[in-house]
Each structure stands twice: as structure tokens, then as C-alpha cells.
C-alpha positions as CSV (number, residue, x, y, z in Angstrom):
1,M,-4.8,-21.8,-6.9
2,S,-6.4,-20.2,-9.9
3,D,-4.4,-18.4,-12.6
4,D,-5.8,-15.1,-11.2
5,T,-4.7,-15.8,-7.6
6,R,-1.3,-17.4,-8.2
7,P,0.5,-14.1,-9.1
8,W,-0.7,-12.5,-5.9
9,Y,0.5,-15.5,-3.9
10,V,3.9,-15.5,-5.6
11,G,4.2,-11.8,-5.0
12,A,3.3,-12.1,-1.3
13,V,5.9,-14.9,-0.9
14,G,8.5,-12.4,-2.2
15,E,7.3,-9.6,0.0
16,T,7.7,-11.4,3.3
17,P,11.5,-12.0,3.3
18,V,12.3,-8.4,2.1
19,G,10.1,-7.0,4.8
20,D,12.0,-9.1,7.4
21,I,15.3,-7.8,6.0
22,L,14.1,-4.2,6.3
23,D,12.8,-4.7,9.8
24,C,16.3,-5.6,10.9
25,L,18.0,-2.4,9.6
26,P,20.6,-0.7,11.9
27,E,19.6,1.8,14.5
28,G,18.4,5.1,13.0
29,W,16.8,3.4,10.0
30,F,13.0,2.9,9.8
31,A,10.8,1.0,7.3
32,R,7.1,1.4,6.6
33,H,5.2,-1.2,4.6
34,A,2.4,-1.3,2.0
35,L,1.6,2.4,2.0
36,P,-1.6,3.1,0.0
37,G,-0.9,5.8,-2.7
38,G,-3.5,7.6,-4.7
39,T,-4.7,4.4,-6.5
40,R,-4.2,0.7,-6.1
41,E,-1.6,0.8,-8.9
42,T,0.5,3.4,-7.0
43,E,0.7,1.5,-3.7
44,I,4.2,1.7,-2.3
45,D,5.7,-1.7,-1.3
46,R,8.2,-0.2,1.2
47,L,9.4,3.2,2.3
48,V,12.7,3.4,4.2
49,I,13.9,6.5,6.0
50,G,17.3,6.9,7.7
51,C,20.4,9.0,7.9
52,G,21.2,8.0,4.3
53,G,18.0,9.5,2.9
54,V,14.5,8.4,1.8
55,F,14.0,5.4,-0.4
56,T,11.0,3.7,-2.0
57,I,11.5,-0.1,-2.5
58,N,9.6,-2.0,-5.1
59,T,10.0,-5.8,-4.5
60,K,10.1,-8.3,-7.4
61,H,10.0,-12.1,-6.9
62,H,11.9,-13.8,-9.8
63,A,13.8,-16.4,-7.8
64,G,16.3,-18.3,-9.9
65,K,15.9,-16.1,-13.0
66,N,18.4,-14.0,-14.9
67,I,17.8,-10.2,-14.7
68,W,19.3,-8.0,-17.4
69,V,19.4,-4.2,-17.0
70,A,20.4,-1.5,-19.4
71,G,19.2,2.0,-18.6
72,R,15.4,2.0,-18.5
73,T,15.2,-1.5,-19.9
74,M,14.9,-4.6,-17.8
75,L,14.6,-8.2,-19.0
76,V,13.6,-11.2,-16.8
77,D,14.8,-14.4,-18.5
78,G,14.6,-12.5,-21.8
79,Q,11.1,-11.0,-21.2
80,R,10.8,-7.2,-21.1
81,E,9.2,-5.8,-17.9
82,Q,8.2,-2.2,-17.2
83,Y,9.5,-2.2,-13.7
84,I,12.0,0.7,-14.1
85,P,9.6,3.3,-15.6
86,K,7.0,2.4,-12.9
87,A,9.6,2.7,-10.1
88,E,10.4,6.2,-11.2
89,G,7.0,7.2,-9.8
90,A,8.8,7.8,-6.5
91,G,8.6,11.5,-7.4
92,K,4.9,11.3,-6.3
93,V,6.1,10.4,-2.8
94,A,8.6,13.3,-2.8
95,R,5.8,15.7,-3.7
96,L,3.6,14.3,-0.9
97,L,6.3,14.7,1.7
98,G,7.3,18.1,0.3
99,E,3.8,19.4,0.6
100,R,3.8,18.6,4.3
101,R,7.3,19.8,5.1
102,L,7.3,22.9,2.9
103,H,10.5,22.1,1.1
104,P,11.6,19.4,-1.4
105,V,12.4,15.9,-0.1
106,P,14.6,13.7,-2.4
107,V,13.2,10.2,-2.6
108,H,15.3,7.5,-4.3
109,P,13.6,4.5,-5.9
110,L,15.0,1.0,-5.5
111,I,13.9,-2.2,-7.2
112,V,14.8,-5.2,-5.1
113,H,14.8,-8.7,-6.6
114,L,14.4,-11.7,-4.3
115,D,16.9,-14.4,-4.9
116,P,17.5,-14.0,-8.6
117,K,20.0,-16.3,-10.4
118,R,22.0,-13.3,-11.5
119,I,21.6,-9.5,-12.1
120,M,23.5,-8.5,-15.2
121,M,24.0,-4.7,-15.2
122,K,24.8,-3.5,-18.7
123,A,24.0,0.1,-17.7
124,Q,22.7,1.3,-14.3
125,P,19.4,3.2,-14.6
126,E,19.8,6.9,-14.1
127,R,17.2,7.4,-11.4
128,V,16.5,3.8,-10.1
129,R,18.8,1.5,-8.3
130,V,18.4,-2.3,-9.0
131,L,19.6,-4.6,-6.2
132,N,19.6,-8.2,-5.1
133,S,17.6,-8.7,-1.8
134,H,20.8,-10.1,-0.2
135,E,22.6,-6.8,-0.6
136,V,19.9,-4.2,0.1
137,R,20.6,-3.8,3.8
138,R,24.4,-3.4,3.3
139,W,23.8,-1.0,0.4
140,L,21.5,1.2,2.6
141,K,24.0,1.2,5.5
142,H,26.8,2.5,3.2
143,Q,24.8,5.5,1.9
144,P,26.4,8.9,2.8
145,Q,24.6,10.8,5.5
146,S,22.1,13.3,4.1
147,L,19.6,13.6,7.0
148,N,20.2,14.2,10.7
149,A,18.2,12.6,13.5
150,D,15.8,15.5,13.7
151,A,15.1,15.4,10.0
152,V,14.4,11.6,10.2
153,S,12.0,12.1,13.1
154,D,10.2,14.9,11.2
155,L,9.8,12.7,8.1
156,L,8.5,9.8,10.1
157,A,5.9,12.0,11.8
158,V,4.7,13.0,8.3
159,V,4.7,9.5,6.9
160,D,2.8,8.1,9.9
161,E,0.0,10.7,9.5
162,P,-3.0,8.7,8.2
163,S,-4.3,11.7,6.2
164,L,-1.3,11.5,3.9
165,W,-2.4,8.3,2.4
166,R,-5.5,6.9,0.6
167,A,-8.0,5.5,3.1
168,T,-8.2,1.7,3.1
169,D,-10.0,-1.0,5.0
170,S,-6.8,-2.5,6.4
171,G,-8.6,-5.1,8.5
172,D,-6.9,-7.3,11.0
173,R,-3.3,-7.5,9.7
174,A,-2.1,-10.0,12.3
175,R,-5.0,-12.3,11.4
176,A,-4.2,-11.9,7.7
177,R,-0.6,-12.7,8.3
178,R,-1.6,-15.9,10.2
179,Q,-3.9,-16.9,7.4
180,F,-1.2,-16.4,4.8
181,S,1.3,-18.4,6.9
182,K,-1.2,-21.3,7.0
183,L,-1.7,-21.1,3.2
184,H,2.0,-21.0,2.6
185,A,2.5,-24.1,4.7
186,E,-0.3,-25.9,2.8
187,V,1.4,-25.0,-0.5
188,R,4.8,-26.4,0.7
189,V,3.1,-29.7,1.8
190,A,1.3,-30.0,-1.6
191,R,4.6,-29.4,-3.4
192,G,6.3,-32.1,-1.3
193,R,3.5,-34.6,-2.1
194,R,3.8,-33.8,-5.8
195,R,7.5,-34.5,-5.8
196,L,6.9,-37.7,-3.9
197,W,4.4,-38.9,-6.4
198,T,6.6,-38.0,-9.3
199,F,9.5,-39.8,-7.7
200,A,7.3,-42.9,-7.0
201,G,6.1,-42.9,-10.5
202,V,9.6,-43.0,-11.9
203,V,11.4,-45.2,-9.4
204,G,8.5,-47.6,-8.5
205,P,8.5,-49.5,-11.8
206,L,12.3,-49.8,-11.8
207,A,12.3,-51.2,-8.2
208,L,9.8,-54.1,-9.0
209,P,11.0,-57.4,-10.4
210,A,10.2,-58.0,-14.1
211,G,6.8,-59.6,-14.6
212,L,5.2,-58.1,-11.5
213,L,4.1,-54.9,-13.2
214,V,0.4,-55.2,-13.7
215,S,-2.4,-52.8,-14.7
216,P,-4.7,-51.8,-11.8
217,P,-8.4,-52.4,-12.1
218,A,-10.3,-49.5,-13.7
219,G,-10.8,-46.6,-11.3
220,V,-8.2,-47.8,-8.8
221,P,-5.1,-45.5,-8.4
222,L,-1.7,-47.1,-8.7
223,L,0.8,-46.5,-5.9
224,L,4.2,-47.9,-6.9
225,G,6.9,-48.5,-4.4
226,A,9.4,-51.0,-3.1
227,A,9.6,-52.4,0.4
228,S,12.9,-53.2,1.9
229,G,13.5,-55.5,4.8
């Protein structure tokens, strides 16, 4: 993959597990995915509606990295990211919903990190909640009730109205998902081959008797290995 396409791939890998988590929410909770806002930059990763309220979810894929949070500041392995100020844009969703329902709708922004090494919370942001992907479902379930079943149904009807969102050429989503699954499988196979070649390059010379290591003819790749009987 090119340097331009790799971040999109990594982001998509992180989106899929979080989407699966939200699709298994308890009864009375509903998730909508990839809602197109006013511009490409304001697209909403996830919108979750249930008895505990309305939540935007912005997914971040930093598996195995340390996340440090203090107020509106977030560091990923020491590098500052503007995730929290951007997540505060959930107010735009609140205005959209409020315009259709004729009264304000509180919308609470969440930032969900997929499989981080650790989230160190120095000071919780005032308006944004930062969560690990493994705890987001439990956290939502434990939110105090703020909406009844009728209000949830009303909000879903508004959210599912196409005119609320920016028009897009969505294409065949099922086909796109199959294509991505195929690409993801190819990446896993390529990584496995890379590890095997690295292992062979390290272990192969050690496994051969001294004096049997020779240089291959020019242009001929060397595959080192040991046979066991």
C-alpha cells in the first residue's frame, strides 16, 4: 500500500470491530454508521441512540499505544492529537436533530480507542468521554435513563431521514465490505510471509553446519532453512 492509502486502511481496520460491538448493544439501543455531515471532514463515525441518550462515537485505531488525556489535550505515544477539539463538534448533530424535533437534543461525544496499551486519564475532558473499545458497551448500558421508548423512536425516525444528511454516492456497501475483507485477508497473509522470511533469515544460517554457508549465484534469491528427518 502507498503512504496515502495506508492510513485509510488502518482506520478501516479499527472501524470494523467497534461497529460489531455497537451492533450487539442491548435491546432499546440503536447504532447508525458513517453518517455524512456537511462536509467530508464532519462525517460521523457512529451515532448511538438509546434510553441513556444520544452519543456520537469517533473511533481511533492506536492498538498497543499509550493514550494520555488531560482536559482537551490528548497524546498518543507522546504525540499530540487534536481528537478532543474535533469530537466537540457533536453540537452540530444536536442542532440538526433539534431543528427537526423543535426542541434541543443533548448529544454526547465519545472517543473510542481500539485496543490501546493503556489510557492514562490525568483529567477527564469536560465535554468528551474517552473510552477503551472493550468498555464502551458496558459504559453505555450504565448510563441513567434520559429518553423513553417514544423519544428514541422519534429520534430514529429523524436520523433515518435521508434529507437530514449530505447526499453521497454510497454505492454497493455489501460489495465494498466483501472487497475490504479480501484486502484484509491479503494483508494478513503478506505479514505472515514477511515474518517467515525474517525468521528464516535469522535461523537458517544458525541451523546449517559450519562451512556449508555459500553465496548464491548473482540474481538467485537465497532461501535458508534446515531439514529434519
